[in-house]
C-alpha positions as CSV (number, residue, x, y, z in Angstrom):
1,X,-25.4,-9.2,34.9
2,X,-22.0,-10.5,33.4
3,X,-20.6,-8.3,30.7
4,X,-18.5,-9.8,28.1
5,X,-15.2,-8.0,26.6
6,X,-14.4,-9.4,23.5
7,X,-10.4,-9.9,23.4
8,X,-8.5,-6.9,21.7
9,X,-7.1,-8.1,18.4
10,X,-4.3,-7.2,16.7
11,X,-3.5,-8.2,12.8
12,X,-0.3,-9.5,12.7
13,X,-0.2,-9.4,8.5
14,X,-0.4,-6.9,5.8
15,X,-2.6,-4.1,5.8
16,X,-5.4,-4.2,3.5
17,X,-4.2,-1.0,2.5
18,X,-0.4,-1.8,1.6
19,X,-2.0,-4.3,-1.0
20,X,-3.7,-1.7,-2.4
21,X,-0.5,0.7,-2.6
22,X,1.4,-2.4,-4.0
23,X,-1.4,-3.0,-6.8
24,X,-1.0,1.0,-7.8
25,X,2.5,0.6,-8.1
26,X,1.9,-2.2,-10.4
27,X,-0.5,0.0,-12.3
28,X,1.8,2.4,-12.7
29,X,4.5,0.9,-14.2
30,X,1.8,-0.6,-16.8
31,X,1.0,2.9,-17.4
32,X,4.5,3.9,-18.1
33,X,5.1,1.0,-20.4
34,X,1.7,2.5,-22.5
35,X,3.3,5.7,-22.1
36,X,6.6,5.0,-23.4
37,X,4.7,3.0,-26.3
38,X,2.3,5.2,-27.4
39,X,4.4,7.9,-27.2
40,X,7.2,5.8,-29.5
41,X,4.1,5.4,-31.9
42,X,3.2,8.8,-32.0
43,X,-0.4,8.2,-30.3
44,X,-0.5,11.7,-28.5
45,X,-3.6,11.7,-27.0
46,X,-3.0,8.6,-25.7
47,X,0.3,8.7,-24.3
48,X,-1.0,12.1,-22.1
49,X,-3.2,9.9,-20.8
50,X,-1.1,7.0,-19.6
51,X,1.4,9.7,-18.1
52,X,-1.3,11.1,-16.4
53,X,-2.3,7.7,-15.0
54,X,1.4,6.8,-14.1
55,X,2.0,10.0,-12.2
56,X,-1.6,9.5,-10.5
57,X,-0.8,5.8,-9.6
58,X,2.4,6.4,-8.4
59,X,1.5,9.6,-6.2
60,X,-1.7,7.2,-4.9
61,X,1.1,4.4,-4.1
62,X,3.6,6.9,-2.2
63,X,0.9,8.5,0.0
64,X,-0.7,5.0,0.9
65,X,2.6,3.5,1.7
66,X,4.0,7.2,4.2
67,X,0.5,7.0,6.0
68,X,0.8,3.7,6.6
69,X,4.2,4.1,7.2
70,X,3.6,7.4,9.8
71,X,0.5,7.7,10.8
72,X,-0.4,3.6,11.5
73,X,3.2,2.6,12.2
74,X,2.5,-0.3,10.5
75,X,5.1,-1.7,7.8
76,X,3.5,-1.5,4.4
77,X,5.7,-4.1,2.8
78,X,6.4,-6.5,5.9
79,X,4.2,-8.3,7.6
80,X,4.1,-7.9,11.4
81,X,4.6,-11.3,11.9
82,X,8.2,-11.6,13.0
83,X,9.2,-12.6,16.5
84,X,10.2,-9.5,17.5
85,X,6.5,-8.0,16.6
86,X,5.0,-10.5,18.4
87,X,7.3,-9.6,21.4
88,X,5.7,-5.9,21.1
89,X,2.6,-7.4,20.9
90,X,2.9,-9.2,24.2
91,X,4.9,-6.2,26.1
92,X,2.0,-3.3,25.0
93,X,-1.5,-5.3,25.0
94,X,-0.9,-8.5,27.8
């Protein structure tokens, strides 16, 4: 009986979690802007809420990006489709 093995595939692009980290950074900056405007206009409750959202978004993004870098050895910023990464793939998996 013949067994068919699918070839091992390594993605050479941005990790999907890096996109979520990027969106959290954008959300953190938007929350920071709303926090600043809310403080200036005297809306204390909205300012506190936006400040907490800002801290949570930046903390979540930092956690995602450092996890990708240290645990998964994947660059969260640069896609792994350079010539050096292709060479590493060929050395390690072929």
